[in-house]
N, C-alpha and C positions, 0 to 999 in steps of 0.2 A: 505494500500499499504507500503509495506516493506522500510525501511530507503535506501535511493539511488536508489530507483525505478522510472522509468519514465513513465508517463501514456502514452498511447497509441493515440495519435492523428494523423486524418488523413491530413498531411500536403498537402496543393495545391501547387502542383509545376507551376512554370511558363512554357505554350507553350513551349517557346524556347528553352528550355531544353530535347524537345524530338529531337529537331534538330542538339543537339551537338553530336556526333559522340565521338569513344575512339580510343587508337591507340593500334593494334595487338600486336605490339612487347612487350608490358608494361604486356598485359594479359598472353602471352604466358609467358613470365618472371615468373609473380606470379605462372602458374600452374607447372612449371617447379621446383623452389624452393621450390614448396609442395612436389614434389615428391623425390627432394634430402631431405629434411625432413623426409622421411621414408626411408632413405639409399639410393636411387639410384645413379647411377653415372649418370650426364646429362651433354651432352656436348652444349654449349650455343653459336648457330648460330643464334640468334633470335634477340639479341640487338645490335642495331650501335652504339657501345661503344668503342674505340681503347682500347685496354687493356694493354697500356703502361703506365707507373706512369708521372704524369705532371713531364717536364724538373725539375732537382734541381736549377738551377738559378731562374727560377720562383718561385718555391713553398718557396725559401729561402728569397726575396725579400717581399713575400705576409706575410709571418712570421714576418721578421725584422717589418713591415706597421704596423701589429697587434699590436707589443709589443711598437711600438714608438706611439701607440694612435692612428691611424688611422680606430678608428671604430665607428664613428659619419656619421653623413649625409652630402651628397655631393650637389650639384646643381642637378636638375631633369636630367638635359642631360650628365651630369658626369664631372669629375674633368677635366678642361683645358688641364692639359699636356695630361690626357688621351685621350679626344678629337683631341689632335693634334696629338699624336703616331695614332690614326687610320686615320686621315687624309693623313699623310703621306706616311703610310702603303698601303691604298687604292688608293694614286695618282700615286705611283712609278708603281703601277701595273696596272695602267689605264693612265698611260702616259698624264696626267693633272693634275692641280692645284686643292685639294679638300680644301674648306673653312670648319673651325672648327664651324661654325655655321650650315654646313649641317650633321653634325654629333648629334648624340643620343644614350647613353649607354643605354643597357635594362639588366634585369635579365633574360638572356636566349635570343636566338633570335626568338623562337615563337610571342614574344611580338611584334616583328617588323611586321611580316605579319598581326597579330590582329588588331594594332595600325593602320597602312596603310590602312586596310579595313575599320576601324571606321571611319578615317578621309575622307573619300572619297564614302564610299558605301551607297545609300539610298532604302530602301525595295522595291524588284522587280529588282534591277538592276542585271546583268548578269557581272560573272567573269569566264574566260577560265583558267580552272586547266589542266595539263596535267595527263594522265591514262595510265598506272599506275603511280600513284604519292602519295607524302607524304598525309597521311590521313588529316592531320591538316588545309590542305588548303581549301577545300570542308566543313569539317566540320564547318570552322570557317565563311565562306560565308554564311553556311545555317543558323547560330546560328546567324549572323545579319540581317537574312532577306532576303539574296540576292538570287541568283541562281546559284551554279555552272553548269559551263558546259564543260563537259571533250572532250579534244583532244587528240587524240590518239598518243601512241608511237610504233612504229612498230619494232619487232625485225628485220626484213628484212633490217631495215633502220638504224641501230645501235641504237635504242630505242633512236632517233631524233623525233623531233614534225612532224606530217605529216603536212606540210605547206601547202596543199591546202587544207585539211580538217579546219585548222585553219583558213584560208581567208574565207571560207566558214561558219562558225560558227560566226563569228563578224555580230552584228545585231545593230538594234537602243537602244537595251538595254545595248549594252556591256559598261561596264565600265571598267574593267581593264583585264589584263593578269598574271598569275604566271608561271615562269619560274623559272627551277633548273638544272643547269648544274654546274659539274658534278651532275648526276641525284641519286635521291634514289625512287625506288628500283633497278635499272637498271644497272648502272654504266656509262650508256650513256652520252654524251657530246655534245654539239651543236658545229656545224662548224662555220666558219667567214661569209660564204653565208648565213648559217641559221640565223646567228644572223642579219646579213644586212637586210633580206627579212621580220624578223619578226619586225624589227625596222620601214622599209618602213609602214608595216599595223598601226603600234601602233600609227605612226604620221597621217598619211591617217585619222583613224578613231578616233582619239583622245583619245586614251587610255593612263591610267595609267600602265605601267608595274612593277611588284615585284619580282625581281630577287632573289632567294635562293641560294647563292653562298658560303654555309657554307663548301662544299667539295674541294673549288677552289685550295688549296695547294696538295690536292690529285688526281693529275693528272699525269698519266704514259708515256705519250709521248706529246711534245709540249707545249704550253705556254698557262695558262688560258685567255680566252678573256672574257671580262662583256660585256653584252650589253650597260652597261652605258657608256661606253668607245667609242660608234656608235656615230657619230657627230648629234646634235641634242636630245640624247637622255637622257642625264643626266637631262633636264628641266622635265621630266616626267617619272623619275625611281627611285623606291626604293630599296634599295641594302639592303638585311639581309645578316649578316654573323656574327662571333664570334668564341670564341677561344676553342669551346666544341671539334672540332674534328681534329683540325691543331694540337694543343698543347695536346692532351689528358687532356681537362679540363672539361667534361661533368658535373660534380659534382660542377665546380665553380659558374655555372649559370651568364654566361657575353656574350651578343650578343650586335650588334651594327647596327643601323641604319645609312644608307647614302641617304641623299634626298635633293632634292629639299629644299630652305630654308622655303618655305610655308607651306611645307610638314612637315617638320624636326620642325618647332614650333609648329605643332598640335600634333605632337608624343610628343614632352616634354610636351605639355598640359595635353595629356592622361598618361604619367608617374607621373604628379604630382598629379593626381588624383585616382592613383590605386598604384602603387607601390613604389612612391616617389622619389628614386632612385636604381640604384645598389650599390650593397656592396662596402664597399671605397677599402679594402684591394683586392679585384679582380681587382677594376681598376687600381690601382698600379701595380700589378702584369701585368696586358695587356700592360703597358708603357715597360715593361722587356719584355716581349715576342713578342711584335711586333718592337722591336729597338736593338736587340741584336743579336750578330753572333750566340754567343752558343745556342739561341732559334731555329735560323735557321738551324743550324747543326742537331740539335735534332729532326726536321721537317723531314732533308732529310734522315736520317738513319731511320725513321718509315716509309717513304715511301718506302724506298729500302726494308723494311721488310712486307711492303703491296705487293709491286711488286711479291716478292717470293711466296708470300701466295697465289697470285691470281693464278700465274703459276699453282702451286701447284690443286687448286680447278678444276680449269678448267679442267688439265688433268684427273683427277680423277671423276670427274661430266661427262665428254663425254665417259668416258669408260662403263658407267653404262650402262646395258640394257634400252631402250626407253628413254634416256634421250640426249639432245642436251643443250650444255652452250655455249655461246656467251663469247669473250672475253672482260671485261668491260674496258673502258677507263680511269676512274675516281672511286672515291669514295672508298668505301670497301667491295662492294657487288657483288655477281653471282646471276643472274636470269636465272637459267636452265629451259626450255622446258621440261616437262614432259608429254605433250599430249600422245603420243607413249606408254607410261607405259599402256594406258588404264585406269588410276586412275583418281579420282577428286582431284585437288591440296589440299581442306578441308582434305578430307580422308586420304590423303598420308600423310600430316604434322602431323595429330592427330596420325597415327600408329606410324610415325618416335618418336614423343616425347615418346609417351605411351610404344609402344615396342620394339623401337630401342635404346631410350635414346638421341634422337636428337633431341634438340628444334630448328625448322626452322619456318619460316612463309609462309601461303598461297599467292598466287601472290595476289588474291581478296582481301586480306586484304588492297590492294593499288588501287582497283577499279576494275570496269567489264573487263577491259581490260586485266588483270592479271590472269585471266581464263587460265589453264594450265600451268602454273607456280610457283616455288617455290621463297623464296628469302632467302639466305643465306649470313649472314654478316661473313666474315674471319677475326675476330677480336680475334681471340685465338692462343696460339703457334701453331707452325707446327706440334706438336706431338698429339695436341688433333683434329686440321683437320683431321690428316690423319685416326687418331680412327674414327673420324666421319664418313669420307669418305667409310671407310670399313664397319661401323654398315651400313650404308645406302645402299651400294652396296649389301651387304649380304641380306638385308631387301627386296630389289627390285627384287632378283633373287631367293629369298623363295616364292614370289608370280607368276613367270611366269607359 
């Protein structure tokens, strides 16, 4: 064997690894990058990441924190000042007092879902998840030995939960329910009456609710409402949120949980045994992000830009043969129905990438209910979105 060569060893993997899925957006992104390396011009509508820079005031605070030596461990739940900033922000939005011991900072918001599930789920327990929905929900449930139970989000209902189906799905092994509003991949938003009905079901059946509100600031009409603000729900709800989407800080990796103290303590224990703590300078940046007018104004400007892009995308998609596209109420995705084109969503997504140079995701990357749909993120400049729409329209017209 040559120097540096590795012997071929048949490593026996744990069976649980077969239950762990992946995320289609990152797979398509990798393929798109490969085509770009060959000299192709690819328009990226596959990845859900704001194209805006992190607001300068937030970056400057973080840089100064590093220069000042904020590069060491913090308590596992996070710096007290950062937890206080989260508690104030969430409390103001929900109209209630949030205690700092309900807050745990994590290196990315996905950990919140994982830790909450680890804290409450026994093998064989069922967790109701949205379909279509963010794939990590079902993947994490399966990995932990639970059973994900999909509840349908229907186009004709504005991609809100089918509440009748939700009630029918709750059984003796149902332990938890995952919500996401505003919703990825559809941009749907739950209404006040929706939340009241869901809350009543959760309390009747003693369910834990994990509510993913990472897009809560990216709302185009009205004001965001959390199920945690419904009377009786703060005691059984885990809120997942973070800085990635709101402040264009995906790469900073800072999320947070707000949960009943008994669950927050378990999430903190899991942090101690896994990540130790979130990065210190990102926690200091969070204080600036959540507590200053400059940051709030930057978010308003970003939402205004997304609103204009949304109009461009919806109009452009509805003008294409065989395509209809609902107007999303939040987030930065459109979820057009392509059934009338007669094309399979996976085949069409592949063609758009390879032949038209437009990276999109098939709706079925988010569950079986995504059949007949594509997901497009309008997280690029308007000129790139216009070019992407032109390429897509030309491709569809050439296949008629």
